[in-house]
C-alpha positions as a Markdown table, in Angstrom:
| # | Residue | x | y | z |
|---|---|---|---|---|
| 1 | Met | 162.2 | 138.8 | 45.8 |
| 2 | Lys | 158.7 | 137.5 | 46.4 |
| 3 | Leu | 157.3 | 140.6 | 44.6 |
| 4 | Phe | 159.5 | 139.8 | 41.5 |
| 5 | Phe | 158.3 | 136.2 | 41.3 |
| 6 | Ile | 154.7 | 137.1 | 41.8 |
| 7 | Ser | 154.9 | 139.8 | 39.1 |
| 8 | Val | 156.6 | 137.4 | 36.7 |
| 9 | Phe | 153.9 | 134.7 | 37.4 |
| 10 | Val | 151.1 | 137.1 | 36.9 |
| 11 | Leu | 152.7 | 138.4 | 33.7 |
| 12 | Ala | 153.2 | 134.8 | 32.4 |
| 13 | Leu | 149.6 | 133.9 | 33.3 |
| 14 | Leu | 147.8 | 137.0 | 32.0 |
| 15 | Gly | 150.3 | 138.2 | 29.5 |
| 16 | Pro | 149.1 | 136.3 | 26.4 |
| 17 | Gly | 145.5 | 137.3 | 27.0 |
| 18 | Leu | 146.3 | 140.9 | 27.5 |
| 19 | Trp | 148.6 | 141.1 | 24.5 |
| 20 | Ser | 145.9 | 139.7 | 22.2 |
| 21 | Cys | 143.7 | 142.7 | 23.1 |
| 22 | Gly | 145.6 | 144.9 | 20.7 |
| 23 | Gly | 148.8 | 145.7 | 22.5 |
| 24 | Ser | 150.2 | 146.3 | 25.9 |
| 25 | Leu | 147.5 | 147.4 | 28.4 |
| 26 | Val | 149.5 | 146.9 | 31.5 |
| 27 | Glu | 153.0 | 148.2 | 32.4 |
| 28 | Val | 154.7 | 145.9 | 34.9 |
| 29 | Lys | 157.1 | 147.7 | 37.2 |
| 30 | Val | 159.1 | 145.6 | 39.6 |
| 31 | Asp | 160.6 | 147.4 | 42.6 |
| 32 | Val | 162.4 | 145.1 | 45.0 |
| 33 | Val | 162.5 | 146.8 | 48.3 |
| 34 | Gly | 164.9 | 146.0 | 51.1 |
| 35 | Glu | 167.5 | 144.4 | 48.8 |
| 36 | Arg | 171.0 | 145.8 | 49.1 |
| 37 | Thr | 173.5 | 145.9 | 46.3 |
| 38 | Ala | 176.7 | 144.0 | 46.5 |
| 39 | Leu | 178.6 | 147.3 | 46.9 |
| 40 | Glu | 176.3 | 148.4 | 49.8 |
| 41 | Arg | 176.8 | 145.0 | 51.5 |
| 42 | Gln | 180.6 | 145.3 | 51.2 |
| 43 | Val | 180.6 | 148.9 | 52.5 |
| 44 | Leu | 178.3 | 148.0 | 55.4 |
| 45 | Gly | 180.2 | 144.9 | 56.3 |
| 46 | Thr | 183.5 | 146.8 | 56.4 |
| 47 | Phe | 181.9 | 149.7 | 58.4 |
| 48 | Glu | 180.4 | 147.3 | 60.9 |
| 49 | Glu | 183.8 | 145.6 | 61.3 |
| 50 | Leu | 185.5 | 148.9 | 62.0 |
| 51 | Asp | 182.8 | 149.8 | 64.6 |
| 52 | Arg | 183.2 | 146.3 | 66.2 |
| 53 | Gln | 187.0 | 146.8 | 66.3 |
| 54 | Val | 186.6 | 150.2 | 68.0 |
| 55 | Met | 184.3 | 148.7 | 70.6 |
| 56 | Leu | 186.7 | 145.8 | 71.3 |
| 57 | Met | 189.6 | 148.2 | 71.7 |
| 58 | Ala | 187.8 | 150.3 | 74.1 |
| 59 | Ser | 186.4 | 147.5 | 76.3 |
| 60 | Val | 189.2 | 144.9 | 76.6 |
| 61 | Arg | 192.2 | 144.8 | 78.9 |
| 62 | Ser | 194.5 | 141.9 | 79.9 |
| 63 | Val | 196.2 | 140.9 | 83.1 |
| 64 | Asp | 199.1 | 138.6 | 83.5 |
| 65 | Ala | 199.4 | 135.5 | 85.8 |
| 66 | Thr | 200.2 | 137.8 | 88.7 |
| 67 | Gly | 197.1 | 140.0 | 88.2 |
| 68 | Arg | 199.0 | 143.0 | 86.8 |
| 69 | Leu | 197.7 | 144.9 | 83.8 |
| 70 | Ile | 199.4 | 144.0 | 80.5 |
| 71 | Glu | 200.3 | 147.1 | 78.6 |
| 72 | Val | 198.1 | 147.5 | 75.6 |
| 73 | Pro | 200.1 | 147.8 | 72.3 |
| 74 | Pro | 199.9 | 151.3 | 70.8 |
| 75 | Val | 197.0 | 151.9 | 68.5 |
| 76 | Pro | 198.1 | 152.7 | 64.9 |
| 77 | Pro | 197.4 | 156.3 | 63.9 |
| 78 | Glu | 194.9 | 155.3 | 61.2 |
| 79 | Lys | 192.8 | 153.5 | 63.8 |
| 80 | Arg | 193.1 | 156.3 | 66.2 |
| 81 | Arg | 191.6 | 158.7 | 63.6 |
| 82 | Val | 188.7 | 156.3 | 63.0 |
| 83 | Ile | 188.1 | 155.9 | 66.7 |
| 84 | Arg | 188.1 | 159.7 | 67.2 |
| 85 | Ala | 185.8 | 160.1 | 64.2 |
| 86 | Leu | 183.3 | 157.6 | 65.4 |
| 87 | Gln | 183.3 | 159.0 | 68.9 |
| 88 | Arg | 182.8 | 162.6 | 67.7 |
| 89 | Met | 180.0 | 161.6 | 65.3 |
| 90 | Lys | 178.2 | 159.9 | 68.2 |
| 91 | Phe | 178.7 | 163.0 | 70.4 |
| 92 | Asn | 177.4 | 165.3 | 67.6 |
| 93 | Arg | 174.6 | 163.1 | 66.4 |
| 94 | Asp | 171.8 | 165.0 | 68.3 |
| 95 | Asp | 173.0 | 168.3 | 66.9 |
| 96 | Val | 173.4 | 167.0 | 63.4 |
| 97 | Asp | 169.9 | 165.5 | 63.5 |
| 98 | Arg | 168.3 | 168.7 | 64.8 |
| 99 | Leu | 170.1 | 170.9 | 62.4 |
| 100 | Arg | 169.1 | 168.7 | 59.4 |
| 101 | Ala | 165.5 | 168.6 | 60.6 |
| 102 | Met | 165.5 | 172.4 | 60.9 |
| 103 | Gly | 166.7 | 172.7 | 57.3 |
| 104 | Tyr | 170.1 | 174.3 | 58.1 |
| 105 | Leu | 172.1 | 171.2 | 56.9 |
| 106 | Gly | 171.3 | 168.9 | 54.0 |
| 107 | Glu | 172.5 | 165.5 | 53.0 |
| 108 | Gly | 174.6 | 165.9 | 49.8 |
| 109 | Asn | 174.7 | 163.2 | 47.2 |
| 110 | Asn | 178.4 | 162.6 | 48.0 |
| 111 | Gly | 177.8 | 161.4 | 51.6 |
| 112 | Leu | 178.7 | 164.8 | 53.1 |
| 113 | Leu | 176.6 | 167.4 | 54.8 |
| 114 | Val | 175.9 | 170.7 | 53.0 |
| 115 | Leu | 175.0 | 174.1 | 54.6 |
| 116 | Arg | 171.5 | 174.8 | 53.2 |
| 117 | Ala | 170.5 | 177.9 | 55.2 |
| 118 | Ala | 171.9 | 180.1 | 57.8 |
| 119 | Pro | 170.0 | 180.9 | 61.0 |
| 120 | Pro | 168.5 | 184.3 | 61.5 |
| 121 | Ser | 171.1 | 186.7 | 62.8 |
| 122 | Gly | 170.7 | 187.8 | 66.4 |
| 123 | Gly | 168.4 | 184.8 | 67.2 |
| 124 | Lys | 168.5 | 182.9 | 70.4 |
| 125 | His | 169.0 | 179.6 | 68.6 |
| 126 | Asp | 172.1 | 178.1 | 66.9 |
| 127 | Ser | 174.7 | 180.5 | 65.7 |
| 128 | Glu | 176.1 | 180.3 | 62.2 |
| 129 | Ile | 179.5 | 179.6 | 63.7 |
| 130 | Phe | 178.2 | 176.7 | 65.7 |
| 131 | Ile | 176.4 | 175.2 | 62.6 |
| 132 | Lys | 179.5 | 175.5 | 60.5 |
| 133 | Thr | 181.6 | 173.9 | 63.2 |
| 134 | Ile | 179.3 | 170.9 | 63.4 |
| 135 | Leu | 179.2 | 170.7 | 59.6 |
| 136 | Ala | 183.0 | 170.7 | 59.4 |
| 137 | Glu | 183.5 | 168.2 | 62.2 |
| 138 | Glu | 180.8 | 165.8 | 60.7 |
| 139 | Asn | 182.2 | 166.0 | 57.2 |
| 140 | Glu | 185.8 | 165.5 | 58.4 |
| 141 | Asp | 184.7 | 162.4 | 60.4 |
| 142 | Arg | 182.6 | 161.0 | 57.6 |
| 143 | Leu | 185.5 | 161.3 | 55.2 |
| 144 | Val | 187.9 | 159.6 | 57.7 |
| 145 | Ile | 185.5 | 156.7 | 57.9 |
| 146 | Met | 184.7 | 156.4 | 54.2 |
| 147 | Lys | 188.4 | 156.4 | 53.4 |
| 148 | Arg | 189.1 | 153.8 | 56.0 |
| 149 | Val | 186.4 | 151.6 | 54.6 |
| 150 | Val | 188.1 | 151.8 | 51.2 |
| 151 | Gln | 191.5 | 151.0 | 52.8 |
| 152 | Glu | 190.2 | 148.1 | 54.9 |
| 153 | Asn | 188.3 | 146.3 | 52.2 |
| 154 | Glu | 190.5 | 144.3 | 49.9 |
| 155 | Asn | 187.9 | 144.6 | 47.0 |
| 156 | Phe | 188.2 | 148.4 | 46.9 |
| 157 | Lys | 190.9 | 150.7 | 45.4 |
| 158 | Glu | 191.4 | 154.4 | 46.2 |
| 159 | Ser | 189.5 | 155.2 | 43.0 |
| 160 | Asp | 186.4 | 153.6 | 44.5 |
| 161 | Leu | 186.1 | 156.3 | 47.1 |
| 162 | Glu | 183.4 | 158.1 | 45.1 |
| 163 | Lys | 181.3 | 154.9 | 44.9 |
| 164 | Val | 181.7 | 154.4 | 48.6 |
| 165 | Gln | 180.6 | 158.0 | 49.2 |
| 166 | Lys | 177.4 | 157.4 | 47.2 |
| 167 | Val | 176.6 | 154.3 | 49.3 |
| 168 | Phe | 177.1 | 156.3 | 52.5 |
| 169 | Ala | 175.0 | 159.1 | 51.0 |
| 170 | His | 172.2 | 156.6 | 50.6 |
| 171 | Leu | 172.6 | 155.3 | 54.1 |
| 172 | Tyr | 172.7 | 158.9 | 55.6 |
| 173 | Arg | 169.7 | 159.9 | 53.6 |
| 174 | Asp | 167.7 | 156.9 | 54.9 |
| 175 | Ala | 168.6 | 157.7 | 58.5 |
| 176 | Ala | 168.0 | 161.4 | 58.2 |
| 177 | Pro | 165.0 | 162.9 | 60.1 |
| 178 | Ala | 162.0 | 164.3 | 58.4 |
| 179 | Gly | 162.6 | 167.8 | 57.2 |
| 180 | Thr | 166.1 | 167.1 | 56.0 |
| 181 | Trp | 167.1 | 168.5 | 52.6 |
| 182 | Ile | 168.2 | 165.6 | 50.4 |
| 183 | Gln | 170.3 | 166.1 | 47.2 |
| 184 | Gly | 169.4 | 163.7 | 44.4 |
| 185 | Gly | 172.0 | 162.1 | 42.2 |
| 186 | Glu | 171.4 | 164.7 | 39.5 |
| 187 | Gly | 171.9 | 167.6 | 42.0 |
| 188 | Ser | 168.3 | 168.7 | 42.7 |
| 189 | Trp | 167.2 | 169.2 | 46.3 |
| 190 | Thr | 164.0 | 167.9 | 48.0 |
| 191 | Arg | 162.8 | 167.9 | 51.6 |
| 192 | Lys | 162.5 | 164.5 | 53.3 |
| 193 | Thr | 159.0 | 163.7 | 54.5 |
| 194 | Gly | 157.8 | 161.0 | 56.9 |
| 195 | Leu | 159.6 | 159.4 | 59.8 |
| 196 | Ser | 163.4 | 158.9 | 60.1 |
| 197 | Ala | 164.8 | 155.4 | 60.2 |
| 198 | Arg | 166.5 | 156.0 | 63.6 |
């Protein structure tokens, strides 16, 4: 926000003098970096709450007055799917990062991974079957989580899934390692440069 206020101040101070020189000499472009939209904050808040619930479920047990373990109530199937998805995503994270950096997998503009290139046949590296398995598992897990975010947040309807997917696409794109293929909103592909956010 500081950048915005500084730009407005400079424009107010210098604007009349520059305008009197025969037109606009300066184009002011304001980019506020680091600010999240309300939708992004809602999605992140719901996702972080899901992650917190999973951690609490995995790390808490109770005992009664005699010291015996109290049976934990059964976990609802929807939560079990989210727990499994989060666990598998963490387990596959190194493979996903490596396959994105190698250019085999790209980040689609819908929050899902896309197969960009197959490995050379007969190579000693990753097989196409392995890459497609990781791709299918990751996309299945991402969809489970995105759908759960929509279900858990009272401000979202089922029809908001596409918007939530776009927010996740932005988050995954930011966290992707350098070398990852990134699909823009209009469908074109570019390769990410620089350092990853992880």
